[in-house]
ZADREN-313201 format. One line per 10 residues: number of its first residue (from 1); their letters; for each residue x, y, z of N, C-alpha, C. Coordinates in Angstrom, 1 decimal. Layout:
<rs>
NUM	a	X Y Z X Y Z X Y Z; ...
</rs>
This chain:
<rs>
1	mqdsdmmtqm	-18.4 6.4 25.7 -17.5 7.2 24.9 -17.9 7.1 23.4; -18.0 8.2 22.8 -18.2 8.3 21.4 -16.9 8.2 20.6; -16.9 7.9 19.3 -15.7 7.9 18.5 -14.9 9.2 18.7; -15.6 10.3 18.7 -14.8 11.6 18.8 -14.2 11.7 20.1; -14.8 11.2 21.2 -14.2 11.3 22.5 -12.9 10.4 22.5; -13.1 9.2 21.9 -11.9 8.3 21.9 -10.8 8.8 21.1; -11.1 9.4 20.0 -10.1 10.0 19.1 -9.3 11.1 19.9; -10.0 12.0 20.6 -9.4 13.0 21.4 -8.5 12.4 22.5; -9.0 11.4 23.2 -8.3 10.8 24.2 -7.0 10.1 23.7; -7.0 9.5 22.5 -5.8 8.9 22.0 -4.9 10.0 21.5
11	asgkgfiaal	-5.4 11.1 21.0 -4.5 12.1 20.5 -3.8 12.9 21.6; -4.5 13.2 22.7 -3.9 14.1 23.7 -4.1 13.7 25.2; -4.7 12.5 25.4 -5.0 12.1 26.8 -3.7 11.8 27.5; -3.6 12.1 28.8 -2.4 11.8 29.6 -2.6 10.4 30.2; -1.6 9.6 30.0 -1.6 8.2 30.5 -1.0 7.3 29.5; -1.4 6.0 29.6 -0.7 5.0 28.7 -1.8 3.9 28.3; -1.3 3.1 27.4 -2.2 2.0 26.9 -1.8 0.7 27.5; -2.7 0.0 28.2 -2.4 -1.4 28.8 -2.5 -2.4 27.7; -1.5 -3.3 27.6 -1.6 -4.4 26.6 -2.0 -5.7 27.3; -3.3 -6.0 27.1 -3.9 -7.2 27.7 -4.2 -8.2 26.6
21	dqsggstpka	-3.3 -8.4 25.7 -3.6 -9.1 24.5 -2.8 -10.4 24.3; -2.3 -11.0 25.4 -1.5 -12.3 25.2 -2.4 -13.3 24.5; -1.9 -13.9 23.5 -2.7 -14.8 22.6 -2.4 -16.3 23.0; -2.9 -17.2 22.2 -2.9 -18.6 22.5 -1.5 -19.1 22.9; -0.5 -18.7 22.0 0.9 -19.2 22.3 1.5 -18.7 23.5; 1.2 -17.5 23.9 1.9 -16.8 25.0 1.0 -16.9 26.3; -0.2 -17.5 26.2 -1.0 -17.6 27.4 -0.4 -18.4 28.5; 0.1 -19.6 28.3 0.7 -20.4 29.4 1.8 -19.6 30.1; 2.7 -18.9 29.4 3.7 -18.1 30.0 3.1 -17.0 30.8; 2.1 -16.3 30.3 1.4 -15.2 31.1 0.8 -15.8 32.3
31	lkgygieega	0.1 -16.9 32.2 -0.5 -17.5 33.4 0.6 -17.9 34.5; 1.7 -18.5 34.0 2.8 -18.8 34.9 3.3 -17.6 35.7; 3.5 -16.5 34.9 3.9 -15.3 35.6 2.9 -14.8 36.6; 1.6 -15.1 36.4 0.6 -14.8 37.3 0.4 -15.7 38.5; 1.2 -16.8 38.5 1.2 -17.7 39.6 0.4 -19.0 39.3; 0.0 -19.2 38.1 -0.8 -20.4 37.7 0.0 -21.3 36.8; 0.4 -22.4 37.3 1.3 -23.3 36.6 0.6 -24.1 35.6; 1.3 -24.6 34.5 0.7 -25.5 33.6 0.3 -26.8 34.3; -0.8 -27.3 33.9 -1.4 -28.4 34.7 -2.6 -28.0 35.5; -2.8 -26.7 35.6 -3.9 -26.2 36.3 -5.2 -26.2 35.4
41	wssdeemfgl	-5.0 -26.5 34.1 -6.1 -26.6 33.2 -5.9 -27.8 32.3; -7.1 -28.4 31.9 -7.0 -29.6 31.1 -7.5 -29.4 29.7; -7.8 -28.2 29.3 -8.1 -27.9 27.9 -7.8 -26.4 27.6; -7.8 -26.1 26.3 -7.6 -24.7 25.9 -8.7 -23.8 26.4; -9.9 -24.3 26.5 -11.1 -23.5 27.0 -10.8 -23.1 28.5; -10.4 -24.1 29.3 -10.1 -23.8 30.7 -8.9 -22.8 30.8; -7.9 -23.0 29.9 -6.8 -22.0 29.9 -7.2 -20.6 29.6; -8.0 -20.5 28.6 -8.5 -19.2 28.2 -9.4 -18.6 29.3; -10.2 -19.5 29.9 -11.0 -19.0 31.0 -10.2 -18.4 32.2; -9.1 -19.0 32.5 -8.2 -18.5 33.5 -7.6 -17.2 33.2
51	ihkmreriit	-7.1 -17.0 31.9 -6.6 -15.7 31.5 -7.6 -14.7 31.5; -8.9 -15.1 31.1 -9.9 -14.1 31.1 -10.3 -13.6 32.5; -10.2 -14.5 33.5 -10.5 -14.1 34.9 -9.4 -13.1 35.3; -8.1 -13.3 34.9 -7.1 -12.4 35.3 -7.3 -11.0 34.7; -7.7 -11.0 33.4 -8.0 -9.7 32.7 -9.2 -9.0 33.4; -10.2 -9.8 33.7 -11.4 -9.2 34.3 -11.0 -8.6 35.7; -10.2 -9.3 36.4 -9.8 -8.7 37.7 -9.0 -7.4 37.5; -8.2 -7.3 36.5 -7.5 -6.1 36.2 -8.4 -5.0 35.8; -9.3 -5.3 34.8 -10.2 -4.2 34.3 -11.1 -3.7 35.4; -11.6 -4.6 36.3 -12.5 -4.1 37.3 -11.9 -3.6 38.6
61	spaftgdkvi	-10.5 -3.6 38.6 -9.8 -3.0 39.8 -10.1 -1.5 39.9; -10.2 -1.0 41.1 -10.4 0.5 41.2 -9.2 1.3 40.6; -8.0 0.6 40.5 -6.9 1.3 40.0 -6.9 1.5 38.5; -7.7 0.7 37.8 -7.7 0.7 36.3 -8.8 1.5 35.8; -8.5 2.8 35.6 -9.5 3.8 35.0 -8.8 4.7 34.0; -9.7 5.4 33.2 -9.1 6.3 32.2 -8.4 7.5 32.8; -8.3 7.7 34.1 -7.5 8.7 34.6 -6.0 8.5 34.3; -5.6 7.3 34.2 -4.2 7.0 33.9 -4.0 6.0 32.8; -5.0 5.1 32.7 -4.9 4.1 31.6 -5.9 4.5 30.5; -5.4 5.1 29.5 -6.3 5.8 28.5 -6.8 4.8 27.4
71	gailfertmd	-6.1 3.6 27.3 -6.5 2.6 26.4 -6.1 1.2 26.8; -6.7 0.2 26.2 -6.3 -1.2 26.5 -6.5 -2.0 25.2; -5.4 -2.8 25.0 -5.5 -3.7 23.8 -5.9 -5.1 24.3; -6.9 -5.7 23.6 -7.5 -6.9 24.0 -7.1 -8.0 23.0; -7.1 -9.3 23.5 -7.0 -10.5 22.7 -8.4 -10.6 22.1; -8.5 -11.2 20.9 -9.8 -11.4 20.3 -10.9 -12.1 21.2; -10.5 -13.1 21.8 -11.4 -13.8 22.7 -11.9 -13.0 23.9; -11.0 -12.1 24.4 -11.4 -11.2 25.4 -12.4 -10.2 24.9; -12.1 -9.7 23.7 -13.1 -8.7 23.1 -14.5 -9.3 23.0; -14.5 -10.6 22.6 -15.8 -11.3 22.4 -16.5 -11.7 23.7
81	gevggkptpq	-15.7 -11.6 24.9 -16.2 -12.0 26.1 -16.9 -10.9 26.9; -17.2 -11.1 28.2 -17.8 -10.1 29.0 -17.0 -9.9 30.3; -17.1 -8.7 30.8 -16.5 -8.3 32.0 -17.6 -7.6 32.9; -17.9 -8.2 34.0 -19.0 -7.6 34.8 -20.3 -7.6 34.2; -20.6 -8.6 33.4 -21.9 -8.8 32.7 -22.0 -7.9 31.5; -21.0 -7.2 31.0 -21.1 -6.3 29.9 -20.1 -6.8 28.8; -20.3 -6.6 27.5 -19.3 -6.9 26.5 -18.0 -6.1 27.0; -16.8 -6.8 26.8 -15.6 -6.2 27.3 -15.3 -4.8 26.8; -15.5 -4.6 25.5 -15.2 -3.2 25.1 -16.1 -2.2 25.8; -17.3 -2.5 26.0 -18.2 -1.5 26.7 -17.8 -1.4 28.1
91	alkdrgvvpf	-17.4 -2.5 28.8 -16.9 -2.4 30.2 -15.7 -1.4 30.3; -14.8 -1.5 29.3 -13.6 -0.6 29.3 -14.1 0.9 29.1; -15.0 1.1 28.1 -15.4 2.5 27.8 -16.1 3.1 29.0; -16.9 2.2 29.8 -17.5 2.7 31.0 -16.6 3.2 32.0; -15.3 2.7 31.9 -14.3 3.1 32.9 -13.4 4.2 32.3; -13.8 4.7 31.1 -13.0 5.8 30.5 -11.8 5.3 29.7; -11.7 4.0 29.4 -10.6 3.3 28.7 -11.0 3.0 27.3; -10.2 3.4 26.3 -10.4 3.2 24.9 -10.0 1.7 24.5; -11.0 1.0 23.9 -10.6 -0.4 23.6 -10.0 -0.6 22.2; -9.0 -1.5 22.1 -8.3 -1.9 20.9 -8.4 -3.4 20.9
101	vkidkgleae	-8.1 -4.0 19.7 -8.1 -5.5 19.6 -6.8 -5.9 18.8; -6.1 -6.9 19.3 -5.0 -7.5 18.5 -5.6 -8.3 17.4; -5.1 -8.1 16.2 -5.7 -8.8 15.0 -4.7 -9.7 14.3; -3.4 -9.7 14.6 -2.5 -10.6 13.9 -2.6 -12.0 14.4; -2.2 -12.9 13.6 -2.3 -14.4 13.9 -1.0 -15.0 14.2; 0.0 -14.2 14.6 1.3 -14.7 14.8 2.3 -14.4 13.7; 3.5 -14.9 13.8 4.6 -14.6 13.0 5.0 -15.7 12.0; 5.4 -15.3 10.8 6.1 -16.3 9.9 7.5 -16.6 10.4; 8.1 -17.6 9.9 9.5 -17.9 10.2 10.4 -16.8 9.7; 11.5 -16.6 10.3 12.4 -15.5 10.0 12.9 -15.6 8.6
111	adgvqlmkpm	12.9 -14.5 7.8 13.6 -14.4 6.5 14.0 -13.0 6.3; 15.2 -12.8 5.8 15.8 -11.5 5.6 15.9 -10.7 6.9; 16.1 -11.4 8.0 16.3 -10.8 9.3 15.0 -10.3 10.0; 13.8 -10.7 9.4 12.6 -10.2 10.0 11.5 -11.3 10.0; 10.5 -11.1 10.8 9.3 -12.1 10.8 8.1 -11.3 10.4; 7.6 -11.6 9.3 6.3 -11.0 8.8 5.1 -11.6 9.5; 4.0 -11.0 9.4 2.8 -11.5 10.0 2.2 -12.6 9.1; 1.6 -13.6 9.8 1.0 -14.7 9.0 -0.2 -14.2 8.3; -0.7 -14.9 7.3 -1.9 -14.4 6.6 -3.1 -14.3 7.6; -4.0 -13.4 7.3 -5.2 -13.1 8.1 -6.5 -13.2 7.2
121	peldallara	-6.8 -14.5 6.8 -7.9 -14.6 5.8 -9.3 -14.1 6.3; -9.5 -14.1 7.6 -10.8 -13.7 8.2 -10.7 -12.3 8.8; -9.8 -11.5 8.3 -9.6 -10.2 8.9 -10.8 -9.3 8.8; -11.4 -9.3 7.6 -12.6 -8.4 7.4 -13.7 -8.7 8.3; -14.0 -10.0 8.6 -15.0 -10.4 9.5 -14.7 -9.9 10.9; -13.4 -10.1 11.3 -13.0 -9.7 12.7 -13.2 -8.2 12.8; -12.7 -7.4 11.8 -12.8 -6.0 11.9 -14.3 -5.5 11.9; -15.2 -6.1 11.2 -16.6 -5.8 11.2 -17.2 -6.1 12.6; -16.8 -7.2 13.2 -17.3 -7.5 14.5 -16.7 -6.6 15.6; -15.5 -6.2 15.5 -14.9 -5.2 16.4 -15.6 -3.9 16.3
131	kglgvfgtke	-15.8 -3.4 15.1 -16.5 -2.1 14.9 -17.9 -2.2 15.6; -18.6 -3.3 15.4 -19.9 -3.5 15.9 -19.9 -3.5 17.5; -18.8 -3.9 18.1 -18.7 -4.0 19.5 -18.2 -2.6 20.1; -18.0 -1.7 19.3 -17.5 -0.3 19.7 -16.0 -0.2 20.0; -15.2 -1.1 19.4 -13.8 -1.1 19.5 -13.3 0.1 18.6; -12.3 0.8 19.1 -11.7 2.0 18.5 -10.7 1.7 17.4; -9.8 0.7 17.7 -8.7 0.4 16.8 -8.1 -1.0 17.0; -7.1 -1.2 16.3 -6.5 -2.6 16.2 -5.0 -2.5 16.5; -4.4 -3.6 16.7 -2.9 -3.7 16.8 -2.4 -4.9 16.1; -1.3 -4.8 15.3 -0.8 -5.9 14.5 0.8 -5.8 14.6
141	rsvinlanre	1.4 -7.0 15.0 2.8 -7.0 15.3 3.6 -7.8 14.3; 4.8 -7.3 13.9 5.8 -7.9 13.2 7.1 -7.8 14.1; 8.1 -8.5 13.7 9.4 -8.5 14.5 10.6 -8.3 13.5; 11.5 -7.4 13.9 12.7 -7.1 13.2 13.9 -7.5 14.0; 14.7 -8.5 13.5 15.8 -9.0 14.3 17.2 -8.5 13.8; 17.2 -8.1 12.5 18.5 -7.6 12.0 18.3 -6.4 11.1; 19.4 -5.7 10.9 19.3 -4.4 10.1 19.3 -4.7 8.6; 18.4 -5.5 8.1 18.3 -5.8 6.7 17.2 -4.9 6.0; 17.7 -4.0 5.2 16.8 -3.0 4.6 15.6 -3.7 3.8; 15.9 -4.7 3.0 14.8 -5.4 2.3 13.8 -6.0 3.2
151	giaavvaqqf	14.3 -6.6 4.3 13.4 -7.2 5.2 12.5 -6.2 6.0; 13.2 -5.1 6.4 12.4 -4.1 7.1 11.4 -3.4 6.2; 11.8 -3.2 5.0 10.9 -2.6 4.0 9.7 -3.5 3.8; 9.9 -4.8 3.8 8.8 -5.7 3.6 7.9 -5.7 4.8; 8.4 -5.6 6.0 7.6 -5.5 7.2 6.7 -4.3 7.2; 7.3 -3.1 6.9 6.6 -1.9 6.9 5.5 -1.9 5.8; 5.9 -2.4 4.6 4.9 -2.5 3.5 3.7 -3.3 3.9; 3.9 -4.5 4.6 2.8 -5.4 5.0 2.0 -4.7 6.1; 2.7 -4.0 7.0 2.0 -3.3 8.1 1.0 -2.2 7.5; 1.5 -1.4 6.5 0.7 -0.4 6.0 -0.5 -0.9 5.1
161	evarqvrahg	-0.3 -2.1 4.5 -1.3 -2.7 3.8 -2.4 -3.2 4.7; -2.1 -3.8 5.8 -3.1 -4.2 6.8 -3.7 -3.0 7.4; -3.0 -1.9 7.6 -3.5 -0.7 8.2 -4.6 -0.1 7.2; -4.3 -0.2 5.9 -5.3 0.3 4.9 -6.6 -0.5 5.1; -6.5 -1.8 5.3 -7.7 -2.6 5.4 -8.5 -2.2 6.7; -7.7 -2.0 7.8 -8.3 -1.6 9.1 -9.0 -0.3 8.9; -8.4 0.7 8.3 -9.0 2.0 8.2 -10.3 2.0 7.3; -10.3 1.1 6.4 -11.5 0.9 5.6 -12.7 0.5 6.4; -12.5 0.0 7.5 -13.6 -0.4 8.4 -13.9 0.6 9.5; -13.3 1.8 9.4 -13.5 2.9 10.3 -12.8 2.7 11.6
171	lvpiiepevn	-11.7 1.9 11.7 -10.9 1.7 12.9 -9.6 2.3 12.7; -8.9 2.6 13.8 -7.6 3.2 13.8 -6.5 2.1 14.1; -5.6 1.9 13.2 -4.6 0.8 13.3 -3.4 1.3 14.2; -3.0 0.4 15.1 -1.7 0.5 15.7 -0.7 -0.4 14.9; 0.2 0.3 14.3 1.3 -0.4 13.5 2.4 -0.8 14.4; 2.8 -2.1 14.5 3.8 -2.5 15.5 4.9 -3.3 14.8; 5.9 -2.7 14.3 7.1 -3.4 13.8 8.2 -3.4 14.9; 8.1 -4.4 15.7 9.0 -4.5 16.9 10.4 -4.8 16.5; 11.3 -3.9 16.9 12.8 -4.2 16.8 13.2 -5.0 18.1; 13.8 -6.1 17.9 14.3 -7.0 19.0 15.4 -6.2 19.7
181	iksperaead	15.1 -5.9 21.0 16.1 -5.1 21.8 17.4 -5.8 22.0; 17.4 -7.1 21.8 18.6 -7.9 21.9 19.4 -8.1 20.6; 18.9 -7.5 19.6 19.5 -7.6 18.3 20.9 -7.0 18.3; 21.9 -7.6 17.7 23.3 -7.1 17.6 23.4 -5.9 16.7; 22.3 -5.7 15.9 22.2 -4.6 15.0 21.1 -3.6 15.3; 20.8 -3.5 16.6 19.6 -2.7 17.0 19.6 -1.3 16.5; 20.7 -0.6 16.7 20.7 0.8 16.4 20.5 1.0 14.9; 21.2 0.2 14.1 21.1 0.2 12.6 19.6 -0.1 12.2; 19.0 -1.1 12.8 17.7 -1.5 12.5 16.7 -0.3 12.8; 16.9 0.3 14.0 16.1 1.5 14.3 16.1 2.5 13.2
191	ailldelkkg	17.3 2.8 12.7 17.5 3.9 11.7 16.8 3.5 10.4; 16.9 2.3 10.0 16.3 1.9 8.8 14.8 1.9 8.9; 14.3 1.4 10.1 12.9 1.4 10.4 12.3 2.9 10.3; 13.0 3.8 10.9 12.6 5.2 10.9 12.4 5.7 9.4; 13.4 5.4 8.6 13.3 5.8 7.2 12.1 5.2 6.5; 11.9 3.9 6.7 10.8 3.2 6.0 9.4 3.6 6.5; 9.3 3.9 7.8 8.1 4.4 8.4 7.7 5.8 7.8; 8.7 6.6 7.7 8.5 8.0 7.2 7.9 7.9 5.7; 8.5 6.9 5.0 8.0 6.8 3.6 6.5 6.3 3.6; 6.2 5.3 4.4 4.9 4.8 4.5 3.9 5.9 5.0
201	ldalpgdarv	4.3 6.7 6.0 3.4 7.8 6.5 3.2 8.9 5.5; 4.3 9.2 4.8 4.2 10.3 3.8 3.2 9.9 2.6; 3.1 8.6 2.4 2.2 8.1 1.3 0.8 8.0 1.7; 0.4 8.2 2.9 -1.0 8.1 3.4 -1.8 9.3 2.8; -3.1 9.0 2.6 -4.0 10.1 2.1 -4.2 11.2 3.2; -4.7 12.3 2.9 -4.7 13.5 3.7 -5.3 13.3 5.1; -6.4 12.6 5.2 -7.1 12.5 6.5 -6.8 11.2 7.3; -5.9 10.4 6.8 -5.5 9.2 7.5 -4.7 9.4 8.7; -5.1 8.7 9.8 -4.4 8.7 11.0 -4.1 7.3 11.5; -2.8 7.0 11.9 -2.4 5.7 12.4 -1.7 6.0 13.7
211	mlklslpaec	-1.5 4.9 14.5 -0.7 4.9 15.7 0.5 4.0 15.4; 1.6 4.2 16.1 2.8 3.4 16.0 3.1 2.8 17.4; 3.4 1.5 17.4 3.9 0.9 18.6 5.3 0.4 18.3; 6.3 0.9 19.0 7.7 0.7 18.7 8.5 0.3 19.9; 9.6 -0.4 19.6 10.5 -0.7 20.7 11.2 0.7 21.0; 11.5 0.9 22.3 12.3 2.1 22.6 13.6 2.1 21.9; 14.0 3.2 21.2 15.2 3.2 20.4 16.5 3.2 21.2; 17.5 2.6 20.5 18.8 2.6 21.2 19.3 4.1 21.3; 19.0 4.9 20.4 19.4 6.4 20.5 18.2 7.2 20.9; 18.3 7.8 22.1 17.2 8.5 22.7 16.8 9.6 21.7
221	glfdplvahp	15.5 9.7 21.5 14.9 10.8 20.7 14.9 10.5 19.2; 15.4 9.3 18.8 15.4 9.0 17.4 14.1 9.1 16.7; 13.0 8.8 17.4 11.7 8.7 16.8 10.9 10.0 16.9; 11.6 11.1 17.3 10.9 12.4 17.4 10.2 12.8 16.1; 10.8 12.5 14.9 10.0 12.8 13.7 8.7 12.1 13.5; 8.6 10.9 14.1 7.4 10.1 14.0 6.4 10.7 14.9; 6.8 11.1 16.1 5.9 11.7 17.1 5.2 13.0 16.4; 6.0 13.7 15.7 5.5 15.0 15.1 4.8 14.8 13.7; 4.8 13.6 13.2 4.3 13.5 11.8 2.8 13.7 11.8; 2.2 14.4 10.8 0.8 14.8 10.9 -0.1 13.6 10.7
231	hvlrvvalsg	0.3 12.5 10.2 -0.5 11.3 10.0 -0.5 10.3 11.3; 0.3 10.7 12.3 0.5 9.9 13.5 -0.3 10.4 14.6; -1.3 9.6 15.0 -2.1 10.0 16.1 -1.4 9.9 17.5; -0.6 8.9 17.6 0.2 8.7 18.9 1.3 7.7 18.6; 2.4 7.8 19.3 3.5 6.8 19.3 3.5 6.2 20.7; 3.4 4.9 20.8 3.5 4.2 22.0 4.6 3.2 22.0; 5.1 2.8 23.2 6.3 2.0 23.3 5.9 0.7 23.9; 6.5 -0.4 23.4 6.4 -1.7 24.1 7.6 -1.9 25.1; 7.4 -2.8 26.0 8.5 -2.9 27.0 9.6 -3.9 26.4; 9.3 -4.8 25.6 10.2 -5.5 24.8 11.2 -6.4 25.5
241	gysrseacae	10.9 -6.8 26.7 11.8 -7.7 27.5 12.5 -6.9 28.6; 12.3 -5.6 28.7 12.8 -4.9 29.8 12.0 -5.1 31.1; 12.5 -5.1 32.3 11.7 -5.0 33.5 11.0 -3.7 33.5; 10.0 -3.6 34.4 9.2 -2.3 34.4 10.1 -1.2 34.7; 11.0 -1.3 35.7 11.8 -0.2 36.1 12.7 0.2 34.9; 13.3 -0.8 34.2 14.2 -0.4 33.0 13.4 0.2 31.9; 12.2 -0.4 31.6 11.3 0.2 30.6 10.9 1.6 30.9; 10.5 1.9 32.1 10.1 3.2 32.5 11.3 4.2 32.4; 12.5 3.8 32.8 13.6 4.7 32.7 13.9 5.1 31.2; 13.8 4.1 30.3 14.0 4.3 28.9 12.9 5.2 28.3
251	larnhgiias	11.7 4.9 28.7 10.5 5.6 28.2 10.6 7.1 28.6; 11.0 7.4 29.8 11.0 8.8 30.3 12.0 9.6 29.6; 13.0 9.0 28.9 14.0 9.7 28.1 13.5 10.1 26.7; 12.3 9.6 26.3 11.9 9.8 24.9 10.6 10.6 24.9; 10.7 11.8 24.6 9.6 12.8 24.7 8.5 12.4 23.7; 7.2 12.6 24.1 6.1 12.4 23.2 5.7 11.0 23.0; 6.4 10.0 23.6 6.0 8.6 23.5 5.5 8.2 24.9; 4.3 7.4 24.8 3.7 6.9 26.0 3.9 5.3 26.0; 3.6 4.7 27.1 3.8 3.3 27.2 2.6 2.5 26.6; 2.9 1.3 26.2 1.9 0.3 25.9 2.5 -1.0 26.4
261	fsralledlr	2.6 -1.2 27.7 3.3 -2.3 28.3 2.3 -3.5 28.6; 2.9 -4.7 28.5 2.1 -5.9 28.8 2.8 -6.6 30.0; 3.8 -7.3 29.8 4.5 -8.0 30.9 5.0 -7.0 32.0; 5.5 -5.9 31.6 6.0 -4.9 32.5 4.9 -4.3 33.4; 3.7 -4.4 32.9 2.6 -3.9 33.7 2.1 -5.0 34.7; 2.2 -6.2 34.3 1.6 -7.3 35.1 2.6 -8.1 35.9; 3.9 -7.8 35.8 4.9 -8.6 36.4 4.8 -8.9 37.9; 4.2 -8.1 38.6 4.1 -8.3 40.1 2.8 -8.9 40.6; 1.8 -9.1 39.6 0.5 -9.5 40.0 0.5 -11.1 40.1; -0.3 -11.6 41.1 -0.4 -13.0 41.4 -1.8 -13.4 41.7
271	aqmsdaefdr	-2.2 -14.5 41.2 -3.6 -15.0 41.4 -3.9 -15.2 42.9; -2.9 -15.5 43.7 -3.1 -15.8 45.1 -3.2 -14.6 45.9; -3.1 -13.4 45.4 -3.2 -12.1 46.2 -4.6 -11.9 46.6; -4.8 -11.3 47.8 -6.1 -10.8 48.2 -6.5 -9.7 47.3; -7.8 -9.3 47.2 -8.2 -8.2 46.4 -7.5 -6.9 46.7; -7.3 -6.7 48.0 -6.7 -5.4 48.5 -5.2 -5.4 48.0; -4.5 -6.5 48.2 -3.1 -6.6 47.8 -3.0 -6.5 46.2; -3.9 -7.1 45.5 -3.9 -7.1 44.1 -4.1 -5.6 43.6; -5.1 -5.0 44.1 -5.4 -3.6 43.7 -4.3 -2.7 44.0; -3.6 -2.8 45.2 -2.5 -2.0 45.6 -1.3 -2.2 44.6
281	tlgeaideiy	-1.0 -3.4 44.3 0.1 -3.8 43.5 -0.1 -3.3 42.1; -1.3 -3.5 41.5 -1.6 -3.0 40.2 -1.6 -1.4 40.2; -2.1 -0.8 41.2 -2.1 0.7 41.3 -0.6 1.2 41.3; 0.3 0.5 42.0 1.7 1.0 42.0 2.3 0.9 40.7; 2.0 -0.2 39.9 2.5 -0.4 38.6 2.0 0.7 37.7; 0.7 0.9 37.7 0.1 1.9 36.9 0.6 3.3 37.2; 0.9 3.6 38.4 1.4 4.9 38.8 2.8 5.1 38.2; 3.7 4.0 38.3 5.0 4.1 37.8 5.0 4.3 36.2; 4.2 3.5 35.5 4.2 3.6 34.1 3.6 5.0 33.6; 2.6 5.4 34.4 2.0 6.7 34.1 3.0 7.8 34.2
291	easvaka	3.8 7.8 35.2 4.8 8.9 35.4 5.8 8.9 34.3; 6.2 7.7 33.9 7.2 7.6 32.8 6.6 8.1 31.5; 5.3 8.0 31.3 4.6 8.4 30.1 4.4 9.9 30.0; 4.2 10.5 31.2 3.8 11.9 31.1 4.8 12.9 31.7; 5.7 12.4 32.5 6.7 13.3 33.1 8.1 12.9 32.6; 8.6 13.6 31.6 9.8 13.2 30.9 11.0 13.8 31.5; 12.1 13.0 31.3 13.4 13.5 31.8 13.9 14.6 31.0
</rs>
């Protein structure tokens, strides 16, 4: 896939983006959900080896193709690794799946109701490496817990500054200011975030394109102006703690938004499954998320 092909697929392809980007802190929880308990590894290297095997099994499954999975977000170590003897980004592109990489290094402590991203001093080197491996774009996550306008404005400003750095390397950023769906001020936070994102988008130069990864809003259709914004290539949704069935039901009510699920995609997969059972279970999950992404209520 050439850059132009990947841009077209992200702009108008039917399907969703798989989030396979669990990082160091969340890896033990992801492995436990996969049926591998803590104690099954004796070092970080062994732990990351186990999660890589899980991701390789997913990527090489017959169910995992660009027909329904139009993109996949990778953890940095996964991007640097191999799948089926090929660099992981190339293995994805060979299956018609556009590769992205998670670039943030985790979250700061909460202040003003939000959690900003930690500093990324080696970001330029990571972006250059990603571009060299044929990666299309990046993803960077912040968290919004309360409807504090100053805090939300700071999150959005930081996200757009990182996005500027990403675009300078010829990559497309996925901006992810996640609103905590358990927040007591969720609807108010959604509305403030919408305002701040529109300001940031309106300030982009004429040819700039970004993607947005957002929590599904408390008010159905609230993010329609973002879907229609000329600087937005695509709006995708995280599952945010919903089960797959709950997330798909919410997603289907929001037109123009497709899924970018992680746990909700993987929740039924287990290391102990036979290949046939694994492929069937993954295929069922992909079908359900695909339908919610393309067939709207």
